[in-house]
C-alpha positions as CSV (number, residue, x, y, z in Angstrom):
1,M,-81.1,-26.5,3.8
2,P,-82.1,-28.2,7.1
3,D,-82.3,-26.0,10.2
4,N,-79.6,-27.6,12.5
5,S,-79.0,-24.4,14.5
6,E,-80.3,-25.8,17.8
7,A,-78.4,-29.0,17.6
8,V,-75.2,-27.2,16.6
9,T,-75.6,-24.7,19.4
10,R,-75.9,-27.6,21.8
11,L,-72.9,-29.2,20.3
12,A,-70.9,-26.0,20.7
13,R,-72.0,-25.6,24.3
14,E,-71.4,-29.1,25.5
15,E,-68.5,-30.4,23.4
16,S,-66.5,-27.7,21.7
17,G,-64.4,-26.9,24.7
18,H,-63.5,-30.6,25.2
19,V,-62.6,-31.0,21.6
20,L,-60.6,-27.8,21.6
21,A,-58.7,-28.9,24.6
22,L,-57.7,-32.2,23.0
23,L,-56.6,-30.6,19.7
24,T,-54.8,-27.7,21.4
25,H,-52.1,-30.1,22.7
26,R,-51.6,-31.5,19.2
27,F,-51.8,-28.4,17.0
28,G,-51.6,-25.3,19.2
29,L,-54.4,-22.9,20.3
30,D,-54.8,-20.9,17.1
31,V,-55.0,-23.8,14.7
32,A,-57.2,-25.9,17.0
33,D,-59.7,-23.0,17.6
34,D,-60.0,-22.3,13.9
35,A,-60.5,-26.0,13.1
36,V,-63.2,-26.4,15.7
37,Q,-65.0,-23.2,14.5
38,D,-64.8,-24.4,10.9
39,A,-66.2,-27.8,11.9
40,L,-69.2,-26.2,13.7
41,V,-69.9,-24.1,10.6
42,E,-69.8,-27.3,8.5
43,A,-72.2,-28.9,11.0
44,L,-74.9,-26.5,10.0
45,N,-75.1,-28.4,6.7
46,W,-75.9,-31.7,8.3
47,A,-78.7,-33.6,6.4
48,V,-79.2,-35.7,9.5
49,V,-77.7,-35.1,13.0
50,P,-75.0,-37.8,13.6
51,D,-75.6,-40.4,16.2
52,N,-72.5,-39.2,18.1
53,P,-72.1,-35.4,17.3
54,A,-69.1,-35.1,19.7
55,A,-67.2,-37.7,17.8
56,W,-68.2,-36.1,14.5
57,L,-66.9,-32.7,15.8
58,Y,-63.6,-34.1,16.9
59,T,-63.0,-36.0,13.7
60,V,-63.9,-33.2,11.4
61,A,-62.0,-30.6,13.4
62,R,-58.9,-32.9,13.7
63,N,-58.9,-33.4,9.9
64,R,-59.2,-29.6,9.4
65,A,-56.3,-29.1,11.7
66,V,-54.2,-31.7,9.9
67,D,-55.0,-30.1,6.5
68,R,-53.9,-26.7,7.9
69,V,-50.6,-28.1,9.2
70,R,-49.9,-29.8,5.9
71,R,-50.7,-26.7,3.9
72,D,-48.5,-24.5,6.1
73,A,-45.7,-27.1,5.9
74,A,-45.9,-27.3,2.2
75,A,-45.9,-23.5,1.9
76,A,-42.9,-23.3,4.2
77,R,-41.0,-25.8,2.0
78,R,-41.8,-23.9,-1.1
79,L,-40.6,-20.7,0.5
80,A,-37.4,-22.4,1.7
81,R,-36.6,-23.5,-1.8
82,S,-37.4,-20.2,-3.5
83,A,-36.3,-17.7,-0.8
84,P,-34.6,-19.3,2.2
85,D,-33.5,-15.9,3.6
86,L,-37.1,-15.0,4.3
87,L,-37.6,-17.9,6.7
88,S,-37.5,-16.9,10.4
89,V,-35.5,-18.8,12.9
90,A,-38.8,-20.0,14.5
91,E,-39.8,-21.6,11.2
92,H,-36.5,-23.5,10.9
93,N,-36.9,-24.8,14.4
94,S,-40.6,-25.7,14.4
95,D,-41.8,-28.3,16.9
96,G,-43.9,-30.1,14.2
97,Y,-47.2,-28.5,15.0
98,G,-47.0,-25.8,12.4
99,P,-45.0,-24.5,9.4
100,G,-41.8,-26.5,8.9
101,G,-43.1,-29.5,10.9
102,N,-43.6,-33.0,9.7
103,D,-46.7,-33.0,7.6
104,E,-46.8,-36.8,7.2
105,E,-47.4,-37.6,10.9
106,V,-49.5,-35.8,13.4
107,P,-48.2,-36.4,17.0
108,E,-50.5,-38.2,19.4
109,L,-52.1,-36.4,22.3
110,I,-49.7,-36.1,25.3
111,D,-51.4,-37.3,28.4
112,D,-50.7,-36.0,31.8
113,A,-51.9,-38.3,34.6
114,H,-51.7,-35.4,37.1
115,Y,-54.8,-33.9,35.5
116,S,-56.8,-37.1,35.3
117,G,-57.8,-36.5,31.7
118,D,-59.9,-33.4,32.6
119,E,-59.2,-31.5,29.4
120,H,-61.6,-28.7,30.3
121,L,-59.7,-27.7,33.4
122,R,-56.4,-28.2,31.6
123,L,-57.4,-25.7,29.0
124,L,-58.7,-23.3,31.6
125,L,-55.3,-23.3,33.2
126,L,-53.6,-22.9,29.9
127,C,-55.6,-19.8,29.1
128,C,-54.8,-18.2,32.5
129,H,-51.3,-17.3,31.5
130,P,-49.8,-14.5,33.6
131,A,-48.7,-12.7,30.4
132,L,-52.3,-11.9,29.7
133,N,-54.2,-9.4,31.9
134,R,-57.0,-10.7,34.1
135,D,-59.9,-9.5,32.0
136,T,-58.3,-11.1,28.9
137,Q,-57.7,-14.4,30.7
138,V,-61.3,-14.6,31.8
139,A,-62.8,-13.6,28.4
140,L,-60.5,-15.9,26.4
141,T,-61.2,-18.9,28.7
142,L,-65.0,-18.3,28.7
143,R,-64.9,-18.2,24.9
144,L,-62.7,-21.3,24.5
145,V,-63.7,-23.5,27.3
146,G,-67.0,-22.3,28.8
147,G,-68.9,-22.6,25.6
148,L,-70.3,-19.0,26.0
149,T,-71.0,-16.8,23.0
150,T,-69.3,-13.5,22.6
151,A,-72.6,-11.8,23.4
152,E,-73.0,-13.8,26.7
153,I,-69.4,-13.0,27.7
154,A,-69.9,-9.3,26.9
155,A,-73.0,-9.2,29.1
156,A,-71.0,-10.8,32.0
157,F,-68.4,-8.1,31.6
158,L,-71.1,-5.4,31.2
159,L,-69.3,-4.5,27.9
160,P,-70.4,-3.9,24.3
161,E,-70.2,-7.1,22.3
162,Q,-67.8,-5.6,19.7
163,T,-65.4,-4.5,22.5
164,L,-65.3,-8.0,24.0
165,A,-64.8,-9.6,20.5
166,Q,-61.8,-7.4,19.9
167,R,-60.4,-8.3,23.3
168,I,-60.6,-12.0,22.4
169,V,-59.0,-11.5,19.0
170,R,-56.1,-9.5,20.5
171,A,-55.6,-12.2,23.1
172,K,-55.2,-14.9,20.5
173,R,-53.0,-12.7,18.4
174,K,-50.7,-12.0,21.4
175,I,-50.4,-15.7,22.2
176,R,-49.5,-16.4,18.6
177,D,-47.2,-13.5,17.8
178,A,-45.4,-13.5,21.1
179,G,-45.0,-17.3,21.2
180,I,-46.5,-17.4,24.7
181,P,-46.2,-21.0,25.9
182,L,-49.5,-22.2,27.3
183,S,-47.8,-24.5,29.7
184,I,-49.2,-25.6,33.1
185,P,-47.1,-24.2,36.0
186,E,-45.8,-26.5,38.6
187,D,-47.4,-24.3,41.3
188,L,-51.0,-24.1,40.3
189,T,-51.7,-21.4,42.9
190,L,-50.0,-18.9,40.5
191,R,-53.1,-18.9,38.4
192,V,-55.8,-19.8,40.9
193,D,-57.3,-16.3,41.2
194,A,-57.9,-16.1,37.4
195,L,-59.2,-19.6,37.3
196,L,-61.7,-19.0,40.1
197,T,-62.9,-15.8,38.4
198,V,-63.4,-17.7,35.2
199,V,-65.4,-20.4,36.9
200,Y,-67.4,-17.8,38.8
201,L,-68.5,-16.0,35.7
202,I,-69.5,-19.3,34.0
203,F,-71.6,-20.0,37.1
204,N,-73.2,-16.5,37.0
205,E,-74.1,-16.9,33.4
206,G,-75.8,-20.2,34.2
207,Y,-77.4,-18.9,37.4
208,L,-79.2,-16.2,35.4
209,S,-78.4,-16.1,31.7
210,R,-77.6,-12.7,30.2
211,G,-77.8,-14.2,26.7
212,S,-80.8,-15.4,24.8
213,A,-81.7,-18.3,27.1
214,T,-84.7,-18.0,29.3
215,G,-84.0,-18.0,33.0
216,A,-81.2,-20.2,34.2
217,R,-78.8,-22.5,32.2
218,I,-78.4,-25.5,34.5
219,D,-75.8,-26.9,32.2
220,L,-73.4,-24.0,32.9
221,V,-74.2,-24.2,36.6
222,E,-73.3,-27.9,36.8
223,E,-70.2,-27.3,34.7
224,A,-69.0,-24.6,37.0
225,I,-69.6,-26.7,40.0
226,R,-67.8,-29.7,38.4
227,L,-64.8,-27.5,37.5
228,T,-64.7,-26.1,41.1
229,I,-64.7,-29.6,42.6
230,T,-61.9,-30.6,40.3
231,A,-59.9,-27.4,41.2
232,R,-60.4,-28.4,44.9
233,E,-58.9,-31.8,44.2
234,L,-55.9,-30.2,42.5
235,L,-55.6,-27.5,45.2
236,P,-56.4,-29.2,48.5
237,G,-56.7,-26.8,51.4
238,N,-57.2,-23.7,49.3
239,A,-59.8,-21.7,51.2
240,E,-61.0,-19.6,48.3
241,V,-61.6,-22.7,46.1
242,E,-63.7,-24.0,49.0
243,G,-65.4,-20.7,49.3
244,L,-66.4,-20.6,45.7
245,L,-67.7,-24.1,45.8
246,A,-69.8,-23.2,48.9
247,L,-71.2,-20.2,47.2
248,E,-72.2,-22.3,44.1
249,L,-73.7,-25.0,46.2
250,Y,-75.9,-22.6,48.3
251,A,-77.3,-21.3,45.1
252,R,-77.7,-24.8,43.7
253,A,-79.8,-25.8,46.7
254,R,-82.3,-23.1,45.8
255,H,-82.5,-23.8,42.1
256,G,-85.9,-25.5,42.1
257,T,-87.6,-22.5,43.6
258,R,-86.1,-19.7,41.6
259,F,-88.6,-19.9,38.7
260,R,-92.2,-20.6,38.3
261,G,-92.4,-21.7,34.7
262,D,-90.6,-18.9,32.9
263,E,-91.3,-16.4,35.7
264,L,-88.5,-15.3,38.0
265,V,-89.3,-15.7,41.7
266,L,-87.4,-13.4,44.0
267,L,-85.6,-14.7,47.1
268,E,-88.1,-13.3,49.6
269,H,-91.0,-15.1,47.8
270,Q,-89.3,-18.5,47.3
271,D,-90.8,-21.6,49.0
272,R,-88.0,-22.4,51.5
273,T,-89.5,-25.7,52.3
274,R,-88.4,-26.9,48.8
275,W,-84.8,-25.9,49.3
276,D,-82.4,-28.7,49.5
277,G,-81.8,-28.8,53.2
278,E,-79.3,-31.7,53.1
279,L,-77.2,-29.8,50.5
280,I,-77.3,-26.7,52.6
281,E,-76.1,-28.6,55.7
282,Q,-73.2,-30.1,53.7
283,T,-72.3,-26.7,52.4
284,N,-72.3,-25.2,55.9
285,G,-69.6,-27.7,56.8
286,L,-67.6,-26.9,53.7
287,L,-67.7,-23.2,54.4
288,H,-66.8,-23.8,58.1
289,S,-63.7,-25.7,56.8
290,A,-62.7,-22.8,54.5
291,L,-63.2,-20.1,57.2
292,A,-61.2,-22.2,59.7
293,R,-58.1,-21.8,57.5
294,R,-58.1,-18.1,58.4
295,Q,-57.3,-17.0,54.8
296,P,-60.1,-14.6,54.1
297,G,-61.1,-13.8,50.5
298,P,-64.0,-12.5,48.4
299,F,-65.4,-15.9,47.5
300,Q,-65.6,-17.0,51.1
301,T,-67.2,-13.6,52.0
302,Q,-69.8,-14.1,49.3
303,A,-70.4,-17.6,50.6
304,V,-71.0,-16.2,54.1
305,I,-73.7,-13.9,52.7
306,A,-75.2,-16.8,50.9
307,R,-75.2,-18.8,54.1
308,H,-77.2,-16.1,55.9
309,H,-79.9,-16.4,53.2
310,A,-79.8,-20.2,53.1
311,T,-80.2,-20.7,56.8
312,A,-82.9,-18.1,57.4
313,R,-86.1,-20.1,58.0
314,T,-88.2,-17.3,56.6
315,A,-87.5,-14.1,54.8
316,A,-88.3,-12.1,57.9
317,D,-85.6,-14.1,59.8
318,T,-82.8,-12.9,57.5
319,D,-80.0,-11.2,59.4
320,W,-79.7,-8.1,57.2
321,P,-77.3,-6.2,59.5
322,A,-74.8,-9.1,59.3
323,I,-75.3,-9.3,55.5
324,A,-74.7,-5.5,55.2
325,S,-71.5,-5.8,57.3
326,A,-70.3,-8.7,55.1
327,Y,-70.9,-6.6,52.0
328,A,-68.8,-3.8,53.5
329,V,-66.0,-6.2,53.9
330,L,-66.4,-7.5,50.4
331,L,-66.5,-4.0,49.0
332,A,-63.1,-3.3,50.5
333,M,-61.7,-6.7,49.2
334,T,-62.9,-5.9,45.7
335,G,-61.5,-2.4,45.5
336,G,-64.9,-0.7,45.5
337,S,-66.7,-2.8,42.9
338,P,-69.8,-0.9,41.8
339,V,-71.8,-4.2,41.7
340,V,-70.8,-5.1,45.2
341,A,-71.7,-1.5,46.3
342,L,-75.2,-2.0,44.7
343,N,-75.7,-5.2,46.7
344,R,-74.5,-3.5,49.8
345,A,-77.1,-0.7,49.3
346,V,-79.8,-3.4,49.1
347,A,-78.7,-5.0,52.3
348,V,-78.5,-1.6,54.1
349,S,-81.9,-0.7,52.9
350,M,-83.3,-3.9,54.4
351,A,-81.5,-3.3,57.7
352,D,-81.9,0.5,58.0
353,G,-84.7,1.5,55.6
354,P,-85.0,2.5,51.9
355,D,-83.7,6.1,52.4
356,A,-80.4,4.7,53.7
357,G,-80.2,2.4,50.7
358,L,-81.0,5.3,48.3
359,R,-78.2,7.4,49.7
360,L,-75.7,4.6,49.0
361,L,-77.1,4.2,45.5
362,A,-76.5,7.9,44.8
363,E,-72.8,7.4,45.5
364,I,-72.4,4.6,42.9
365,T,-71.0,5.3,39.5
366,G,-70.4,3.1,36.4
367,L,-73.8,1.3,36.5
368,E,-75.8,3.7,34.4
369,N,-76.5,1.0,31.8
370,Y,-76.9,-1.9,34.3
371,H,-80.5,-3.0,34.5
372,L,-80.3,-4.2,38.1
373,Y,-79.1,-0.8,39.3
374,W,-82.4,0.7,37.9
375,A,-84.5,-2.2,39.2
376,T,-83.0,-1.8,42.6
377,R,-83.5,2.0,42.6
378,A,-87.1,1.4,41.5
379,E,-87.9,-0.9,44.4
380,L,-86.3,1.4,47.0
381,L,-88.1,4.4,45.6
382,L,-91.4,2.5,45.8
383,R,-90.7,1.5,49.4
384,A,-89.9,5.2,50.1
385,G,-93.3,6.2,48.7
386,D,-92.2,7.8,45.4
387,A,-94.2,5.8,42.9
388,D,-93.7,8.2,40.0
389,A,-89.9,8.0,40.2
390,A,-90.1,4.3,40.8
391,A,-92.1,3.8,37.5
392,K,-89.5,5.7,35.5
393,A,-86.7,3.6,37.1
394,F,-88.6,0.4,36.3
395,A,-89.0,1.5,32.7
396,R,-85.3,2.1,32.4
397,A,-84.5,-1.3,33.9
398,R,-86.9,-2.9,31.4
399,E,-85.1,-1.2,28.5
400,L,-81.8,-2.6,29.6
401,A,-82.8,-6.1,30.7
402,T,-81.9,-9.0,28.3
403,N,-83.0,-12.1,30.2
404,A,-86.6,-13.1,29.3
405,A,-87.5,-14.0,32.9
406,E,-86.2,-10.7,34.2
407,Q,-88.1,-8.9,31.5
408,Q,-91.3,-10.6,32.5
409,H,-90.7,-9.8,36.1
410,L,-90.2,-6.1,35.3
411,D,-93.3,-6.1,33.1
412,R,-95.3,-7.4,36.0
413,R,-93.9,-4.8,38.4
414,I,-94.7,-2.0,35.9
415,A,-98.2,-3.3,35.4
416,Q,-98.7,-3.5,39.2
417,L,-97.8,0.2,39.5
418,R,-100.5,1.1,37.0
419,E,-103.2,-0.7,38.8
């Protein structure tokens, strides 16, 4: 059997969300998702990779969905003939996409000019239904639209993979069993917070992959930026949308300096002359526009922090007291997020010394299995002069890290301590 795993993985990443979005309008979420997954499994048996894999995926998944609709319709008719009392009211009043529907004609995709054919964003909004809790909205959307694997999403949530998989299954079951209509609200602001959280996590996974990929995944970075730009067009004047876009673009401006081959280069060691100065200037204007609306939010605050880094001519010029203050504001906005508290501790350590940062680290709970907590602790201990404790913290960080570039960085730091 030919090894098509790389080609199929690329197909799943780049096209499965688009195909799923198209089919969801025709067949419903559950049938469409099953059909796309079945088609991807079938793709593993390709003798030769098709000239147009996306078209192949759409055709095969559509045919699988049609077959499913027809089988369910036929089964419903048999049940109606043999035991009509067992049929539910919903089955008698089907809309044609499932049991009881017309199995001879599959309805055409309903277009909505308001969304300019952007099926990815449409499906994002569909998954952000208020009947689902926030974590479920994000996990489901990342799985269905973002092209992330369950393992990658679990890493983004700092959860075990099995826990995340069960969450996604429960979400789909709730949508199906409760008959939740995945309709687009007239007021898109009703779902903008969940939408921005989803896009932000997609961006984070691309910025530094927690899955099997080495270093960054620029495809996810660009997809997140594209989705944020589209959201800005749909939600003109929304300060948090602009804040998220600014945050993403500041990071994008530094992309070319973040890695040396497969080796991670920390911010303080990056060649700032290679940063995209024009993009940084444009992003400064975007952030100024967002802040001028006087509607503060966490994404704008993170963008302010990113601006301090992006506009510092050298690492020594970084305004760490201002960054520490911004993290204090962000900590309050996020209800005491432990990851934000970790970042604040780093900023405080740079402004007031490593002992001040270590005191803040000691107050943080919930990050015992987070590699960056231990890597941060190691660096602060080293700066404070405790090399033995730093070595132990580096070792723990190395045990927990999953990204190859981060693993190499930690290996190098551990080796330097032994010299």
